[in-house]
C-alpha positions in Angstrom: -234.7 151.4 180.4 -235.1 153.4 183.9 -237.8 151.6 185.5 -239.6 153.9 188.6 -241.4 151.9 191.0 -244.1 152.4 193.5 -244.4 149.4 195.4 -246.6 147.6 197.6 -249.8 149.5 198.1 -252.7 148.6 199.7 -254.9 150.8 198.1 -258.4 151.3 199.8 -260.5 151.2 196.3 -260.1 151.0 192.8 -260.4 154.9 192.8 -257.6 155.2 195.0 -255.7 153.1 193.0 -256.4 154.5 189.7 -254.9 157.8 191.3 -252.1 156.3 192.6 -251.2 155.7 188.8 -252.1 158.9 188.0 -249.3 160.0 190.7 -246.9 157.8 189.5 -247.0 159.0 186.3 -247.4 162.6 186.3 -243.9 162.1 188.7 -242.2 160.2 185.8 -242.9 163.4 183.2 -246.3 162.2 182.1 -249.0 165.5 182.2 -252.3 165.7 182.8 -253.7 167.9 179.5 -257.5 168.1 180.6 -259.5 166.6 183.3 -263.1 167.1 185.2 -263.9 165.9 188.9 -267.4 165.5 187.6 -268.7 168.3 189.5 -267.8 171.5 188.7 -264.1 171.5 187.9 -263.1 171.2 185.3 -260.8 172.4 181.9 -257.1 172.2 181.0 -255.0 170.9 183.4 -255.0 169.0 186.5 -258.6 169.4 188.4 -258.6 166.2 189.8 -256.2 166.4 193.3 -257.5 163.7 195.1 -259.3 160.1 195.3 -261.4 160.8 197.7 -265.4 162.1 196.4 -266.6 166.0 196.1 -264.5 169.0 195.0 -261.2 167.9 192.8 -261.7 164.6 193.9 -261.6 161.3 191.1 -264.3 159.1 193.2 -267.4 161.2 191.6 -269.5 159.4 188.9 -267.9 160.9 185.6 -265.3 162.1 187.1 -262.2 161.8 184.5 -258.3 163.1 183.5 -255.9 162.6 180.3 -252.7 161.9 180.4 -250.3 162.3 178.0 -247.0 160.9 177.6 -243.1 162.5 178.0 -241.8 164.5 175.3 -238.7 163.4 173.8 -237.5 159.9 173.4 -236.9 158.0 170.5 -238.9 156.6 167.6 -241.0 155.1 167.3 -241.6 155.2 171.3 -241.7 158.9 171.3 -244.9 161.1 170.4 -247.4 162.4 172.3 -250.2 159.7 173.0 -253.0 159.5 175.5 -254.9 158.0 177.7 -258.5 158.9 179.2 -259.3 157.8 182.2 -263.3 158.1 183.2 -264.4 157.0 186.4 -268.3 156.0 185.6 -269.9 154.4 188.4 -269.9 151.0 191.0 -266.3 151.3 190.7 -266.4 150.7 186.7 -263.8 152.6 184.9 -263.9 153.6 180.9 -260.6 154.0 179.2 -259.3 155.0 175.6 -256.0 155.8 173.8 -255.1 158.5 171.4 -252.3 157.8 169.6 -252.1 161.4 168.2 -252.5 162.6 171.5 -256.1 164.0 170.1 -258.2 164.7 172.7 -260.1 168.1 172.7 -262.5 169.5 175.2 -265.2 168.6 177.2 -267.8 169.3 180.0 -267.7 168.0 183.5 -269.7 165.4 183.4 -268.5 164.3 179.7 -265.0 163.3 178.2 -263.5 164.8 175.1 -263.2 162.7 172.5 -260.7 162.1 169.5 -260.8 161.3 165.8 -258.0 158.7 166.5 -259.2 157.5 169.6 -259.7 153.7 170.2 -261.7 152.1 173.3 -259.5 150.1 175.8 -262.9 149.7 178.4 -265.8 150.8 179.3 -268.0 153.1 177.1 -270.9 151.2 176.9 -270.2 148.1 179.2 -269.1 148.0 182.5 -265.5 147.2 183.3 -264.4 146.7 186.6 -260.5 147.1 186.6 -260.6 144.8 190.2 -261.5 141.2 190.9 -261.7 142.1 195.1 -263.5 143.4 197.4 -262.3 146.9 198.6 -259.1 146.6 200.8 -257.9 143.4 200.0 -255.4 144.1 196.9 -251.6 144.6 197.1 -250.6 146.1 194.1 -247.5 147.4 192.7 -246.5 150.3 189.5 -243.4 150.6 187.4 -243.6 153.4 185.1 -240.3 153.0 182.3 -239.0 156.5 181.2 -237.5 155.3 178.3 -240.0 154.0 176.5 -243.1 155.6 178.2 -244.6 152.2 179.0 -246.1 151.2 182.5 -247.8 148.5 184.3 -250.2 148.6 187.2 -250.2 144.6 188.9 -252.6 143.7 192.0 -252.8 140.4 193.8 -255.1 139.4 196.7 -252.8 140.3 200.1 -250.9 137.9 201.2 -249.7 136.7 197.7 -253.2 134.9 196.9 -255.4 134.9 193.1 -254.8 138.1 190.8 -256.8 140.8 191.2 -256.2 143.3 187.9 -253.5 144.4 185.7 -253.6 147.5 183.5 -250.0 147.4 181.0 -249.0 149.9 178.7 -246.6 147.7 177.0 -243.6 148.8 174.6 -243.3 146.0 172.4 -239.2 145.1 171.7 -237.7 147.6 168.8 -236.0 144.6 167.1 -239.5 142.6 166.9 -241.3 145.3 165.0 -241.6 146.1 161.5 -239.6 149.2 160.6 -242.9 150.8 159.5 -244.7 150.6 162.5 -245.1 153.8 163.9 -247.3 152.8 167.3 -245.5 149.9 169.0 -247.9 150.1 171.9 -250.4 147.5 173.2 -252.8 147.9 175.7 -254.1 145.3 178.0 -256.5 146.2 181.5 -258.5 143.5 183.2 -259.9 143.1 187.0 -260.1 138.7 187.2 -258.3 136.1 188.9 -257.2 135.2 185.7 -255.3 138.0 184.4 -251.7 137.2 182.3 -252.9 133.8 181.8 -251.9 132.0 178.7 -254.9 130.9 176.2 -255.0 127.4 177.0 -256.6 128.5 180.6 -259.1 130.6 178.9 -257.7 134.2 179.4 -258.5 136.5 177.5 -254.7 138.0 177.5 -254.9 135.2 175.0 -258.2 135.8 174.0 -259.2 137.6 170.2 -262.2 139.4 171.0 -263.1 142.9 169.5 -266.1 143.6 171.9 -264.8 146.9 172.4 -265.5 148.0 176.0 -265.9 144.6 177.5 -262.6 144.7 179.9 -259.8 142.0 179.3 -258.5 141.3 175.8 -255.1 143.2 174.3 -256.0 146.2 172.4 -253.5 148.4 169.8 -253.2 149.5 166.4 -252.3 147.0 163.6 -250.8 148.4 160.8 -251.0 151.6 161.8 -249.5 154.0 159.2 -251.1 152.2 156.2 -254.3 152.4 154.7 -255.7 149.2 156.4 -254.8 150.2 160.0 -257.4 149.2 162.7 -257.8 149.4 166.6 -258.5 146.0 167.4 -257.8 143.3 169.9 -254.3 141.7 169.7 -253.7 138.8 171.7 -250.6 137.4 173.6 -249.9 133.9 171.5 -248.2 131.3 174.1 -245.8 128.7 172.9 -247.9 125.2 173.2 -248.0 121.5 172.1 -250.6 118.6 172.2 -249.9 116.2 174.8 -250.8 112.0 174.3 -254.6 113.0 175.2 -254.6 115.7 172.6 -254.7 118.5 175.2 -253.2 121.5 174.5 -250.5 122.6 176.7 -249.0 126.1 177.3 -245.5 127.0 177.8 -246.2 127.5 181.6 -245.6 124.2 183.2 -242.3 123.7 181.1 -240.1 123.5 184.3 -236.9 124.7 184.8 -233.5 125.2 182.6 -231.7 122.2 182.6 -228.1 123.7 182.5 -228.6 126.3 185.1 -232.0 125.0 187.5 -233.6 128.5 187.0 -236.8 129.0 186.0 -237.8 128.9 182.2 -239.1 132.1 181.0 -240.1 132.6 176.9 -241.3 135.6 175.4 -245.0 137.1 175.1 -245.4 137.3 171.1 -249.0 139.6 170.2 -250.4 138.7 166.7 -254.0 138.6 165.1 -255.0 135.6 163.4 -257.0 135.1 160.4 -259.8 133.4 161.7 -260.8 136.8 164.3 -261.0 138.6 161.0 -260.6 142.1 160.1 -257.0 143.3 159.8 -254.3 140.4 160.8 -251.0 139.6 161.2 -248.3 139.9 163.8 -247.3 143.1 166.2 -244.5 142.0 168.2 -243.0 140.7 170.8 -244.0 141.8 174.8 -241.4 144.6 176.4 -242.4 143.8 179.8 -244.4 140.2 179.9 -242.3 136.9 179.6 -244.0 133.4 180.0 -243.2 131.5 183.2 -241.8 127.9 182.8 -242.8 127.2 186.4 -245.8 127.9 188.2 -245.5 130.8 191.3 -247.5 132.8 193.5 -247.7 136.0 192.8 -245.1 138.7 194.1 -242.3 136.3 193.8 -239.0 136.7 192.4 -236.8 135.5 189.7 -233.4 136.3 188.6 -232.5 136.3 184.9 -230.0 139.5 184.9 -229.5 140.5 188.0 -230.3 139.8 191.1 -234.4 139.5 191.6 -235.2 141.3 188.1 -238.1 140.1 187.5 -241.7 139.7 189.4 -244.1 136.6 189.4 -247.8 137.6 188.5 -250.0 135.5 187.1 -248.7 133.0 184.4 -246.1 135.7 183.7 -243.4 137.4 184.8 -242.7 141.5 184.8 -239.6 143.6 185.4 -238.9 144.2 189.0 -236.5 146.1 191.1 -234.2 143.5 193.1 -236.5 144.0 196.3 -238.6 141.4 197.9 -242.1 142.8 197.4 -244.6 143.0 200.3 -247.2 140.0 199.6 
C-alpha cells in the first residue's frame, strides 16, 4: 500500500477542506469527469478550480464535481468508481456514489445522475460534514494509491473533539467473499463523536437506512447478486457485559500485557438481520482499528513501524511516521 498524505491543514471552512480533498485526490491519479461552479461554468472536465465563491469556485450554492478513481490496479479494487460532491448551502453537502462510473451530464445547478448511484449524504437531508465553527479544525488527508481508498479527518485545533470524517474504506482482501466485486464502504459524518463504537451511541456503529442523513456507513451488500442493496453496513465493536450488565466495548481494554503497547483490534463491518433488507457480513476495515486505550486526537501509535498509526475518535488510522500538528 502506497499512502500519500496531506497534513496539518487549517481549513477556513468546510468548502475549503472538501476542495483540499479534491486537490489531493487529483494529485494521486483521480480524475474530474464533470463539474459545475453552480453558475455558468459547467460540463466535462474540471470547471471548479478554487474554493472561493464566484466564477469557477466551489463556494457557490449547487456547485459540484465528480471524481473517478485511477485506472489500473488489481481486482476487486480496480474499476471506474465515482464520487459526486455537491455543495448545497449553509455548508451542507450532498454526496453520491456510482460503482460503475455511470454519472452522466447535468446542468449548472443540477448534478448528473447514475443508474447505479447510492446516496451517501444529503439529497433531501441537511448533511453538514463539520461539527465546528469555521477556522477551528485541524485536518489530515490520506490517499491510498494502491487500492484507491482515502480518508479525511479533522479535530478541534489543539487536539480537542472530533469534527469530521470522510472515509472511502477498501476492506481487507482476505476478509472478503471472493464474489464481492465492490469491497468499499463509505463513511461521512460531522460530529464530536465520529469513529466511535456503537456502545457510545455513535452512528459509525449504527444501522440506519435514513439515506441522506449523515453518519452511518454505506455501501453495497451482495453487489454481484440479485439481492444487491446499497445500504447501511455498520462497524461492529468487540464487547462484553460487565457485572452490572452494561455493555463494555473494545475501546477500554487497555494495553498489551506482553509488549505494553496499546491494543488495536479489527473493525468488522456487518449488517444484522434485525436491520431488515439485505443483511450479512461485509468485511474488515482496511484502515480503521479500535483503540484499546483512550488517547487524544492526533496522538500516534506504533504497531509495525514508528508512529505508523494516528489516533482519531476511538480508532486509529494509517499514518506516515511524523508527529502531527494538533
